[in-house]
C-alpha positions as CSV (number, residue, x, y, z in Angstrom):
1,M,0.0,0.0,0.0
2,I,1.2,3.5,-0.9
3,A,1.1,5.6,2.3
4,G,0.3,8.8,0.4
5,K,-3.0,7.4,-0.7
6,L,-4.1,6.7,2.9
7,D,-5.4,10.3,3.3
8,R,-8.7,9.8,5.1
9,R,-9.1,9.4,8.9
10,I,-11.8,6.7,9.8
11,V,-13.0,5.4,13.1
12,V,-14.1,1.7,13.2
13,Q,-16.8,1.3,15.9
14,R,-18.0,-1.8,17.6
15,Q,-21.4,-2.1,19.4
16,G,-21.2,-3.1,23.0
17,P,-23.2,-5.8,24.6
18,A,-27.0,-5.5,24.8
19,A,-28.6,-4.5,28.1
20,D,-31.5,-6.6,29.4
21,N,-33.6,-5.1,32.2
22,G,-35.9,-8.1,32.3
23,Y,-38.6,-6.5,30.1
24,T,-36.8,-5.2,27.0
25,T,-33.4,-5.6,25.5
26,A,-31.6,-2.4,24.5
27,P,-28.7,-2.5,22.0
28,G,-25.3,-1.6,23.4
29,A,-23.6,1.7,22.9
30,W,-21.1,2.2,20.0
31,A,-17.4,2.3,21.1
32,T,-14.3,3.0,19.1
33,H,-12.5,-0.2,18.1
34,C,-9.7,1.5,16.2
35,T,-8.8,4.8,14.4
36,R,-6.8,4.4,11.1
37,W,-5.7,6.2,8.1
38,A,-7.5,4.8,4.9
39,S,-8.0,5.4,1.3
40,W,-11.5,5.9,0.1
41,R,-13.2,5.3,-3.2
42,P,-17.0,6.1,-3.5
43,A,-19.1,3.7,-5.6
44,N,-21.8,4.7,-8.0
45,G,-25.1,5.5,-6.3
46,R,-27.8,2.9,-6.5
47,K,-31.5,2.7,-5.4
48,A,-32.9,0.2,-3.1
49,F,-36.7,-0.4,-3.6
50,E,-38.6,-0.6,-0.4
51,N,-42.3,-1.6,-0.1
52,Q,-44.0,1.5,-1.3
53,G,-41.2,3.8,-2.3
54,N,-37.4,3.8,-3.1
55,E,-34.4,4.8,-1.1
56,A,-31.1,6.0,-2.5
57,K,-28.0,4.4,-1.0
58,A,-24.5,5.8,-0.9
59,G,-21.5,3.3,-0.8
60,G,-17.9,2.8,-1.4
61,T,-14.7,1.1,-0.4
62,F,-12.1,1.7,2.2
63,W,-8.6,0.3,2.1
64,L,-6.6,0.1,5.4
65,R,-3.3,-1.3,6.4
66,Y,-3.3,-4.8,8.0
67,D,-2.5,-4.8,11.7
68,S,-3.7,-6.5,14.9
69,H,-6.7,-4.3,15.2
70,T,-7.8,-4.1,11.5
71,S,-7.6,-7.9,11.1
72,T,-10.3,-8.3,13.7
73,I,-12.9,-6.0,12.0
74,L,-16.3,-7.6,11.7
75,T,-19.3,-7.0,9.4
76,T,-21.2,-6.2,12.5
77,D,-18.9,-3.1,13.1
78,A,-19.4,0.3,11.6
79,V,-17.2,3.0,10.2
80,Q,-17.5,6.7,11.2
81,F,-16.4,8.9,8.3
82,D,-17.3,12.2,6.9
83,G,-20.0,12.8,9.6
84,R,-21.8,9.5,8.7
85,R,-22.0,6.0,10.0
86,W,-21.2,3.5,7.3
87,Q,-22.3,-0.2,7.6
88,I,-19.7,-2.8,6.6
89,V,-21.2,-5.2,4.1
90,G,-18.0,-6.9,3.0
91,I,-14.4,-7.5,4.2
92,Q,-11.5,-8.7,2.2
93,Q,-7.9,-9.3,3.0
94,L,-5.6,-7.7,0.4
95,G,-2.4,-9.7,-0.4
96,R,-0.7,-11.6,2.3
97,R,-1.3,-9.4,5.4
98,E,-0.9,-6.2,3.3
99,G,-4.3,-4.5,3.7
100,I,-7.9,-4.9,4.5
101,E,-10.7,-3.8,2.1
102,L,-14.0,-2.6,3.7
103,I,-17.1,-2.4,1.5
104,V,-19.5,0.0,3.1
105,I,-23.0,1.5,2.6
106,A,-24.3,4.5,4.3
107,G,-26.2,3.5,7.5
108,D,-28.4,6.6,7.7
C-alpha cells in the first residue's frame, strides 16, 4: 500500500453488549474499536426499492493497512467517516497481510 493514498481518517466502531432489564433488551452503545488512516473510493449510487417507495443508498470502499486491530474488524462493526456512520457489508484481505478492504454503505 502506498502511504500517500491513505489520506482519510476513519473510526471503526463496535457495538457493546446488549442491556437486558428483564422486560426489554436495548442495544449496546457504539465504542471505538480503532482509528486508522484509509483510502476511500466512492461507488456509483444505487437505489434500493422498499415496499412503497425507493431509497437512495451511498456506498464505497475503504482500504486500510493490515495490523492486529484491522484484522479483527467484523461485518457487524461500523465506520464513522465524513459525519456519517457506514455499515460494513463486506471485508476482504488484500495480499498476504498487506491490507484490508472494507465495502460499506451509508447507514443513515
